[in-house]
Each structure stands twice: as C-alpha cells, then as structure tokens.
C-alpha positions in Angstrom: 149.7 -55.7 -137.7 147.2 -58.0 -136.2 146.3 -61.5 -137.5 143.7 -64.1 -136.7 144.6 -66.4 -133.8 143.0 -69.6 -135.3 141.7 -70.6 -138.7 141.1 -73.8 -140.8 143.7 -75.1 -143.2 142.6 -76.8 -146.4 144.6 -79.4 -148.3 146.2 -78.3 -151.5 148.3 -80.2 -154.1 152.0 -80.2 -153.5 154.1 -79.3 -156.5 157.9 -80.2 -156.2 160.1 -77.1 -156.1 163.0 -76.7 -158.5 166.2 -75.6 -156.8 167.1 -72.0 -157.6 163.5 -70.8 -158.4 162.3 -67.9 -156.3 158.6 -68.0 -155.4 157.1 -64.6 -154.6 153.5 -65.6 -154.5 153.4 -69.4 -154.0 151.8 -70.5 -150.7 153.0 -73.1 -148.3 152.3 -76.7 -149.5 149.8 -77.9 -146.9 148.5 -81.4 -146.4 145.4 -82.6 -144.8 147.4 -84.1 -141.9 148.9 -80.7 -141.0 147.2 -79.2 -138.0 145.1 -76.0 -138.3 147.2 -73.0 -137.4 146.8 -71.7 -133.9 148.8 -68.7 -132.7 150.4 -69.3 -129.3 152.4 -66.1 -128.9 153.4 -62.9 -130.7 155.5 -59.9 -130.0 157.2 -57.0 -131.7 159.3 -56.5 -128.5 157.3 -53.3 -128.0 155.4 -51.5 -125.3 155.7 -53.0 -121.8 158.1 -55.8 -122.9 160.5 -55.6 -119.9 163.9 -57.1 -119.7 164.9 -59.0 -116.5 168.6 -58.4 -115.6 170.7 -61.5 -115.0 171.3 -62.0 -111.3 175.1 -62.1 -111.8 175.2 -59.6 -114.7 172.6 -56.8 -114.5 173.5 -55.4 -118.0 172.6 -58.7 -119.7 169.0 -59.9 -119.7 167.9 -63.4 -118.5 164.3 -63.1 -119.4 161.5 -60.7 -120.7 158.3 -60.1 -118.8 155.3 -57.9 -119.3 153.0 -57.7 -122.3 153.5 -56.3 -125.8 150.5 -53.9 -125.8 150.8 -53.4 -129.5 148.7 -56.6 -129.9 145.2 -57.3 -128.5 146.0 -60.8 -127.2 148.6 -63.6 -127.0 151.4 -61.2 -126.4 152.1 -61.7 -122.6 155.6 -63.1 -122.1 154.5 -65.1 -119.1 150.8 -65.8 -119.4 150.8 -66.6 -123.1 154.3 -68.0 -123.7 155.2 -69.9 -120.5 153.5 -73.0 -119.0 150.4 -72.4 -121.1 147.9 -75.0 -122.0 146.9 -74.2 -125.6 143.1 -73.7 -125.4 142.5 -75.0 -129.0 144.4 -78.2 -128.2 144.6 -78.9 -124.4 147.1 -81.7 -125.0 149.7 -79.1 -125.8 151.5 -77.1 -123.1 154.4 -74.7 -123.5 157.4 -74.8 -121.2 159.7 -72.2 -119.5 161.3 -69.2 -121.4 164.7 -67.7 -120.6 167.9 -66.4 -122.2 170.9 -68.6 -121.7 174.6 -67.6 -122.0 176.5 -70.8 -121.2 176.2 -71.5 -117.4 176.5 -67.8 -116.4 180.0 -67.5 -118.0 181.0 -64.1 -119.3 179.7 -60.5 -118.8 177.7 -58.0 -120.8 181.0 -56.6 -122.0 181.4 -59.9 -123.9 177.8 -60.8 -124.8 174.2 -59.7 -124.1 170.5 -60.0 -125.2 168.6 -56.8 -125.0 165.7 -54.9 -126.7 167.4 -52.0 -128.7 166.3 -49.5 -131.3 166.0 -50.9 -134.9 169.2 -50.0 -136.8 166.9 -48.8 -139.7 164.1 -47.2 -137.7 165.1 -46.0 -134.2 161.4 -45.8 -133.2 161.0 -49.5 -133.6 162.2 -51.8 -130.8 163.9 -55.1 -131.8 165.8 -57.8 -130.0 169.6 -57.9 -130.4 172.0 -60.8 -129.6 175.4 -59.2 -129.4 178.7 -61.1 -128.9 181.9 -59.1 -128.6 184.3 -61.8 -127.2 184.3 -65.5 -127.0 184.1 -67.1 -123.6 187.3 -68.7 -122.4 186.6 -70.5 -119.1 184.6 -73.3 -120.6 185.9 -76.6 -122.0 185.1 -75.6 -125.5 185.9 -71.9 -126.2 182.7 -70.4 -127.7 180.1 -67.6 -127.7 176.5 -68.3 -126.9 173.2 -66.4 -126.5 170.0 -68.3 -127.0 166.3 -68.1 -126.2 165.2 -71.3 -124.5 161.6 -72.6 -124.4 162.1 -75.9 -122.7 159.7 -78.4 -121.2 157.1 -78.3 -123.9 154.5 -81.1 -123.9 152.6 -82.5 -127.0 154.1 -80.1 -129.5 154.6 -82.3 -132.5 154.5 -79.6 -135.2 155.0 -75.9 -135.0 155.7 -72.8 -137.0 157.7 -69.7 -136.5 157.4 -66.3 -138.2 159.9 -63.6 -137.5 162.1 -60.9 -139.1 165.8 -61.4 -139.0 168.7 -59.1 -139.7 172.4 -60.2 -139.8 174.9 -57.4 -139.2 177.4 -56.6 -141.9 180.2 -57.6 -139.6 179.3 -61.2 -140.4 180.3 -60.6 -144.0 184.0 -60.9 -143.2 183.4 -64.6 -142.4 183.3 -65.1 -146.2 187.0 -64.5 -146.1 187.5 -67.2 -143.4 189.9 -69.7 -145.0 188.1 -73.0 -144.2 184.6 -74.5 -144.0 182.5 -74.2 -140.8 182.2 -78.0 -140.7 185.1 -78.3 -138.4 184.7 -78.9 -134.6 186.4 -75.5 -133.9 184.2 -73.4 -136.1 180.4 -73.2 -136.3 177.5 -70.7 -136.3 174.0 -71.7 -135.3 170.9 -69.5 -135.6 168.2 -71.9 -134.4 168.0 -75.4 -132.8 165.1 -77.7 -131.9 165.1 -80.7 -129.7 163.0 -83.8 -130.1 163.5 -85.1 -126.6 166.1 -83.3 -124.4 169.4 -85.2 -124.0 170.2 -83.6 -120.7 166.8 -85.0 -119.4 167.8 -88.4 -118.0 164.2 -89.6 -118.3 164.3 -89.5 -122.2 166.1 -91.5 -124.8 166.2 -91.5 -128.6 166.9 -87.8 -128.9 166.8 -85.8 -132.1 168.3 -82.4 -132.9 167.3 -80.1 -135.9 169.3 -77.1 -136.7 169.5 -73.9 -138.9 173.1 -72.8 -139.2 175.4 -70.6 -141.4 177.9 -72.5 -143.4 180.5 -71.8 -146.0 182.7 -73.9 -148.3 186.4 -74.0 -147.8 188.3 -71.1 -149.4 188.6 -67.3 -149.2 185.7 -65.5 -150.7 183.1 -68.2 -150.3 179.6 -66.9 -149.4 177.8 -67.8 -146.3 174.8 -70.1 -146.9 171.9 -71.4 -144.8 172.2 -75.1 -143.9 169.5 -77.4 -142.5 170.5 -80.5 -140.5 168.9 -83.4 -138.6 170.9 -85.4 -136.1 170.1 -88.3 -133.7 171.6 -89.0 -130.3 174.2 -91.8 -130.4 174.9 -93.2 -126.9 178.5 -92.5 -125.9 179.2 -90.5 -129.0 177.0 -87.4 -128.8 175.1 -86.8 -132.0 175.3 -88.4 -135.5 174.0 -87.0 -138.8 170.8 -88.2 -140.3 170.8 -85.7 -143.1 171.9 -82.2 -144.0 171.1 -79.8 -146.9 172.7 -76.5 -147.9 170.8 -73.8 -149.8 173.2 -72.8 -152.6 170.5 -71.0 -154.4 169.8 -68.4 -151.8 172.1 -65.4 -151.3 172.1 -64.3 -147.6 171.9 -60.5 -147.3 173.6 -58.4 -144.6 172.2 -55.2 -142.9 168.8 -56.0 -144.4 165.7 -57.3 -142.8 164.3 -60.7 -143.9 160.9 -62.2 -143.2 161.4 -65.8 -142.2 158.7 -68.5 -142.3 159.6 -71.8 -140.6 157.7 -75.1 -140.1 158.9 -78.2 -138.4 156.9 -81.4 -138.2 157.8 -84.6 -136.3 157.8 -87.6 -138.6 159.9 -90.3 -140.4 161.7 -90.3 -143.7 162.6 -93.3 -145.9 162.5 -96.7 -144.2 165.8 -98.0 -142.9 167.4 -100.9 -144.8 170.5 -102.3 -143.0 170.6 -99.2 -140.9 170.4 -96.7 -143.8 167.4 -94.7 -145.0 167.1 -96.2 -148.4 163.8 -97.9 -148.3 160.2 -96.8 -149.1 159.1 -93.3 -148.5 156.3 -92.7 -146.0 153.1 -91.1 -147.3 153.7 -87.3 -147.6 151.2 -86.4 -144.9 153.0 -88.6 -142.4 156.6 -87.7 -143.2 158.7 -85.4 -141.1 159.1 -81.9 -142.7 161.5 -79.0 -142.5 160.3 -75.9 -144.4 162.0 -72.5 -144.5 161.0 -69.6 -146.7 162.8 -66.2 -146.6 161.6 -62.8 -148.1 164.3 -60.1 -148.0 162.9 -56.6 -147.7 162.2 -55.4 -151.2 162.9 -58.8 -152.7 161.1 -62.0 -153.6 160.0 -64.8 -151.4 162.4 -67.7 -151.7 161.7 -71.3 -150.6 165.1 -72.1 -149.0 164.3 -75.6 -147.8 161.3 -77.9 -148.2 162.4 -81.3 -147.1 160.3 -84.4 -146.1 162.6 -86.6 -144.1 163.4 -87.9 -140.6 163.0 -85.3 -137.9 163.2 -87.6 -134.9 165.7 -90.4 -134.1 165.2 -93.1 -136.6 166.4 -95.7 -134.1 163.3 -95.0 -131.8 161.6 -98.4 -131.3 158.2 -98.8 -133.0 155.4 -98.2 -130.6 157.4 -95.9 -128.3 155.6 -92.6 -127.9 157.1 -89.6 -129.7 158.7 -86.9 -127.6 157.5 -83.9 -129.6 159.5 -80.7 -129.7 160.4 -80.6 -126.0 163.0 -77.9 -126.4 163.0 -74.9 -128.7 165.9 -72.4 -129.4 164.0 -70.3 -131.9 166.5 -67.4 -131.6 170.1 -68.3 -131.2 173.6 -67.0 -131.8 175.9 -69.9 -130.9 179.4 -69.9 -132.4 183.0 -70.7 -131.7 185.4 -68.3 -130.1 187.6 -68.6 -133.3 184.8 -67.1 -135.4 184.0 -64.4 -132.8 187.6 -63.4 -132.7 187.9 -63.5 -136.6 184.9 -61.1 -136.9 186.2 -58.6 -134.3 189.8 -58.7 -135.7 188.7 -58.2 -139.3 185.8 -55.8 -139.1 187.5 -52.9 -137.1 186.5 -54.3 -133.7 182.8 -54.9 -134.6 180.8 -57.5 -132.7 178.7 -60.4 -134.0 175.2 -58.9 -133.9 171.9 -60.6 -135.0 168.5 -58.9 -134.7 165.0 -60.2 -134.4 161.6 -58.6 -134.7 157.9 -59.4 -135.2 158.2 -62.9 -133.6 155.3 -65.4 -133.7 155.0 -69.0 -132.4 152.2 -71.2 -133.8 151.0 -74.7 -133.3 150.5 -76.3 -136.8 150.6 -74.3 -140.0 149.5 -70.7 -140.5 148.4 -69.7 -144.0 150.8 -67.4 -145.8 150.1 -63.6 -146.0 
C-alpha cells in the first residue's frame, strides 16, 4: 500500500488512557508542538532490496542496498535512508545504516539477518533476525543482531511503523525460572540513543529501550517493557524510569502492526536529584508511545508516557543531542536465554521477523 509522504497534523484533545482498555479506533493523541509527519523511508523488503554479504561471513548480511520498487518513492536503501537531508526540514539528516553482530564475532551458523519468505505467505519477503547460538568469545556471552542507523543530526522526534512477528520458540521463555532483570538475562527488541556514548565528543547520554520482560517464576508470561536510562560517568547507565505493560498479551507466530513515537523532552522537575517536581507542559514533555494491533485483533495502546527521554542531568542551555543513534530492529539477548530457547524448543532458534517498515520525522496520522 502507498501513503502520502507529508501532511499537516492538527491538535486534538488528549484523553488519559485507562490501563487495560483496548482502543481499536482511537487515534494518536497529537499536540500542536508535535511536528507534521514526514515520511523518510519505507520498505516491504521487496523487489530489488539486495542483501550485502558480510566481508568475513558471506552467509550473513551486513547491509541492504537497492530500492524496493513496490513503492513509488522514499524506498531506496541508500539514497533515501542514508546520509539524507530531509527536504521538508533541511536541519534533519539521517546517518549510516548497517547490520551489526557484535564486532564480527560469530558466523551465520550462529546468527544472521536476511530477507526470507514470510512464514505465513511464502510470496511475501520479510526480514528475519535469527540466533541459533550465543557468542562465546566476548566479555559478556550474548547474542546480537541489530539494525544501526547512526550519526543522525537534528532528529528530535520520530515515528516508526512496522509489522512484527515473534517466533513460537520464544514462548518457552515463559518457563524460565527467574525474571529478565538480572545482568545475565535480557532480551531487547529496539533501542534509541540520545547522544552516543561511544562518541567521545558527546556527554549526557540517554538510552530508551523496548524489551521483553517476565516476572520471576515458571509460567509467567512475557511482557513488553519500556525504559529510559541516563549515562552515569564511571557506572554505565542508571534508570530514569521503566514501565511494564501488564495489560497486553504478547502473541507468538502472529503478525502485529506496531506504531511507535519517541519525542525528546523532559519529565517532572528534579527536586534533590529526583523527578518529583512540577510537570512540564504536555506539548513540551518527552513522550514514549507504542500501540500494537495483532492481526485479527484490536489496536491496544501499550504505552503512552510523558516523561524524561534525555539525560535529566544535562545542563540548562546545553543543546539537545536529538536521536543520534537508532536501533529500530534489534534482537539482543544473553547467551543464557539463547541456550534456554534452543534446549527447550527442540533445537529451534530465536527468530524475529519484520515487514512493512517505515521511518518518519514527527507524527503520522493513524490509518
């Protein structure tokens, strides 16, 4: 399907959402300060999207080039996605795209990113992230495949739309005996960087995540969890806030349409180093929004949080970084969880699929 590449956004009244209510028809809550939606890039991983083999591992891709000719425009993996000045807002420029596997560790027998046939419709190409084994020759045993879009300039708010499918092999993680909040077990599906900590020219970094999480105990369901962290010198990252969506049941082997919006902004004012002061005006606050529509089901607002999305210790007057680094598609997990899935699902890998991916500046209207 083809959609307009730019359109105005009008302000509407925001109505607080009650946890547990599914909204099939309700639109995004949009404020006057949210930028008009402008499509940057779109793909269905279709015609003429060509995988680039990794130099040290030809069976795993390091990039995608070409153009998805199913769309009339904004579907070229290089000209539209990489190092592109957004014509509707020339202060915004995208960075460099690639697939990253943890410093070239591992082989395609252990992990890969590729365009493959849709498990439901073999005529439909989709992107698969596939991890069979955790990597061992790194300091922290893990499995990692991620799409990087790094070096973005002036991107202070953005939206993603895509379809997501979690393989049924992940269901066995509900039997994992402990929570995923331990240092040895985690599973991340997306991550966004406000400032890049490995760039020595920036400070006051922020990190926003979308992860899978479970409570301790056998038989506890997987849930989506949103989180915001700030860089703490000498200590890595420290929590600013997190929220778990207990009201949404994650399906397996079923496509879901995902709508995501992230806006740079503050939360409550700090009082003695804690965010307990006055709230900022709604149209100035940071925002994390996620809605999910499982195929054949209702649209559910999973998260709609106005809170800090950059480091709250950033000095007043210091320019904001914007979202310099995006990992919009990610399968990053501990070796312990990779091994648990393989050993308890008859040798199956962790597999996550993506389709119909769109990147926007600002807020697109709902369909």
